[in-house]
N, C-alpha and C positions, 0 to 999 in steps of 0.2 A: 785631781789637779785642779785646785781652787781659780776661781777666774775673779779677777778684782775688777771694780768700778772703774771704767776708761772716762776720759776726756773725750775722747774720738776725734781729737785734732791731728795726731801724727802716731805713726807708728814707731817702733823702738830702730834704732839704726845707729849701727857701729863707725865711728868716725875716720877709721883706719880701714873701711871697706868701701869709702864712696869715689866717685870719679874724682878726681886731681883737674882743677880748673886753675884758671890763673885772672889778678886784678890785672887792670890797666899796666900798659908796660911790663909786664910778665912781672908784679910784683906779687909778694907771695901773703902781706899781711896790709889789711885795709886799717885805717885807722881811724877814727871820729870822734872828737870831744864834744859832749854834751852837757848843756849850761842849763840849769834846771831854774828858772824863773819863774816865782811863784808868789799867790797874794791871798793872804789870808781877812777874813772880816773881822773887826774888835770886838770882843767880849762873847761870841758865839761861835758854832759849829767848830768842828775839828782843829787841831793844830798840833804840830813837832814839839813834846814838850821838851825843849832843851834844857831847861832848869827844872827843878822838882816843880809838879804841876800846882798852881794856886786856883781860889775859887776865882769866875770869872768876874769882873774883868781880870785876865791874865795878863797885868803890863808885863813883866818880866822876859815872857817867853813870844808876846805878841811884837814888843819893840827889838827883841834879837833876831826875832825873824827878817822884822823890817829892813834892821838892818842891812841884810845882803842886799836890798833896792835903792838902797839910800848911799851905801860906801863898798859896799863888797865885790857889786857886780862890778863896778866902776877900774877895781885894783885889779881883778882878774880880766877884761877886756884889754885894759892897759898891756897888759902881759902877752896875748894873744895879737895885739896890734903890733908889739915891738917884736914878735916872732914871726909874725905874718902866718899865724894858725887860722884855720877855719874853725866854725862853732856851728854846732846845731842845738838850736836853741829850744829846749821844752818848755814851753809858757801856757801860764794860766792865762787867760782873756782879760781879768780882770787888772792885769798891767797896763795893758789901753787908757782905765779911766784912772788906775792909783797912780800909775808912775810912768806915761807915755812917752817921756824921755828915753828910757831903758829900752823900749819896743824901736824908738828910731833910731837910736846906736846899732844896732842889730840890723836894722835893714840896709842903714847907711854901706854897713861892709859887706850886704850880700849873703848874709849868713841865714839858713835853712829854720825855718821857723815850723817847730812842730805841736801839734794838738795835744794840748795836756789838760784838757777841762776848763772850766773858768777858774775854779779857785781850790787849793786844797784843802780846804775845810769841808768838804763831803767825796764821801765813795760811791763809785759807779757799780760796787758792786752788790751794792744794798739794794739796789733802784730797782722797781718794779720796768719790766722791757719798754713800754709804753715813755716810762718818765727817761731811762738811758738814751731811749733815740731823741728822746729832746734837748738833752744833754750834748749828743754828740753833735746833732744839727746846727744848734746854738753857737757852739763853739768853732764849727766849722765857717758859718755862716761869716763872725766876727772875723777869726781870720784872714778870709777870703777878703772882707769889706775893706780890711787895713794894709795887707799885703799886695792885696790886686793878684791873687790866683790861690786856688783853695791849696790846703797842706797835703801832704800824701801819706805824711806819718803819724802813729798817735803812741802817748804813753799813758795811760789812765792816774789821773790822781791818785796818790798812793799806789801806784801800779796794783789797782784794783779792777777786776774783772768780775761780771757775772758769767752765766752759763753760757750769756748770749751775744757777750763783748764782741768775739772775732766778727760774726755773721753780722750785728749792727755795723761796725766797720767797715767792711767788706760793701754791703749793699750802701753805705754813704760815700763810697768811691775812695776810701784809703786804701792804698796800696804796701803797707807796711805796720807793723805793730811792734812794739818795742816792750810788752809787758810780761813776756815768756823768755828765762834763761836759762834755756834747756841744754844750750853747746853755743860750740865757738865759731860755726859758721851761721850764716842764714838759714834758716829751713822754713817748709811750708807748712801751713796749718790749713786743715781742712774747714771749711765752713758750707752752712746748709744750703741747700738745693745745686750742690753739685761745683760750690765756688771755693775760692781760696787765698790767702793773704798770707804774705812774708812776715816771718819772724825774723827780726835782726837784732845778733847779741846785744843786751843790754846789762851787765852781769852784778849781781849783787854785794858779790864778797871784795869786789874793788871798788865800791861807790862809796863817796867821801862820808854819808848818813849811817849806813852800818858799822864802818871803820873808824872815823874821829868821832861819832858820836854813840854810837852802840858798844865797839868795843874797846873806847877809850885810847885808841891807838896814839901816840904821841906825834907829831907832828913829822919828827922824822923819821920813826918808824913807818908811817906812813909814805911818805917819800918812797923808803928804801922797797916796799911792798909793790907801790905802782912802776916802779923802774923794773923790779924783779920781774914781775908780771911783762912788760915791755920786753926786754931781753928775753926770758924763755920764751915767748911767743913767737918772736921774730926768729929765734934759732928753728923752732919748730915749724914755721912757713916755709920752710925751706921743702918739705915734704910736701903739706897741703895747705891750701888759702885758709886762713884764719881771718878774724875782726880782733881788734882790741879798742876798747871803750874807755874813755876815761868820763866819769862823769860825776862833775861839782855842783855844789850847791854855796850860791854867794853868802849865804847866811852863814856857812862852817869855813868854807873853803877861802873866804875872803877877808878875813882875821891877819892884820900883818905879821903874828907868829906864824900864822901857819902858811902864810901867803908865802915867807921865805923859803918854804919847802918846796910849796906847790911849785914854785918857779924854779926850781932844779928840776922837778918830773918835764916840766913843760919844753925846759931846755936841753934836756936828754931826748926828747921827740923829736924838736927842731933841727939838732943836729944829726938824727937818721932819716932827713926828710928825704934823701937820696935814694934809701933801704925801703923806705913804704909806701904806702899808697895812702896820703892823708887828704881825706874828703871829709863830705857830709853823709848822714845815713841815708838820705835820699837816692844819692848818688850810688852808694851801695847796690839798696833797691836798684835802680835802674838798670845798673850793670848786669844782676842778676836775673830779671827780665829777657835778656839777650842771648842767657845761656839754654842750650837744646834742653825738650824738656828730659827729664830724668836724670839730670845732673844733681840736681837737689834733691834729697829725702822730702 
């Protein structure tokens, strides 16, 4: 028998074999909307090449990404306000200096702010442990200073992890991480010294970056994908608790021709608010912590 290298964070668990539990009010489908607000230094570091990359300074790609903070985020926020939808904000702390108006708007809404590093121009997965710890600590301190309380959740810049990322996050006081997309339910990840941290589903196949940018889905097809995902998971949640996540980047989803179709998705979700638990990712994590040990794998 061949034994492959393991991450050691969790063991295999078939979703059909697990205990059934409910979300609050007896709901089967928990839903949270994640908005990625990010900033990049000009002319250096990593950056998503939305157009073919050019030698730095790559003005085309830098300005395209910055469109999300200047325009796209406000278009999406208007829809969230109109439909009374909560947002879970995955924020680079560089936004506090670059676009403080953006962070003020989320704070006024009472949205949850999730740690997302300082900038998406760096990957923590390539850092030495001491450097990565300093990044997490610096991000946590900045979020706490501005928001008045420490964040409970983390998504790595570029969804990148080193071999010790869950350990460092747990040791820094984080209760959940969104980097691991192995399940439709929250699962526990083991950390060193007998600890653990919760993994909240953050699926990549339905994320706007791989779909709109990577797979080049048309806006109408992408909206159909998101609605089909929602409807199917709502049906499946009659038998087991599930988490539906809609993850958007304002520099992609905030463009007018895409927004018209994203609006259709948001309206569809809002029309089912009596059938779902519409909440923040951190509230999902807090509910999981109230369940008896052994309920989650």
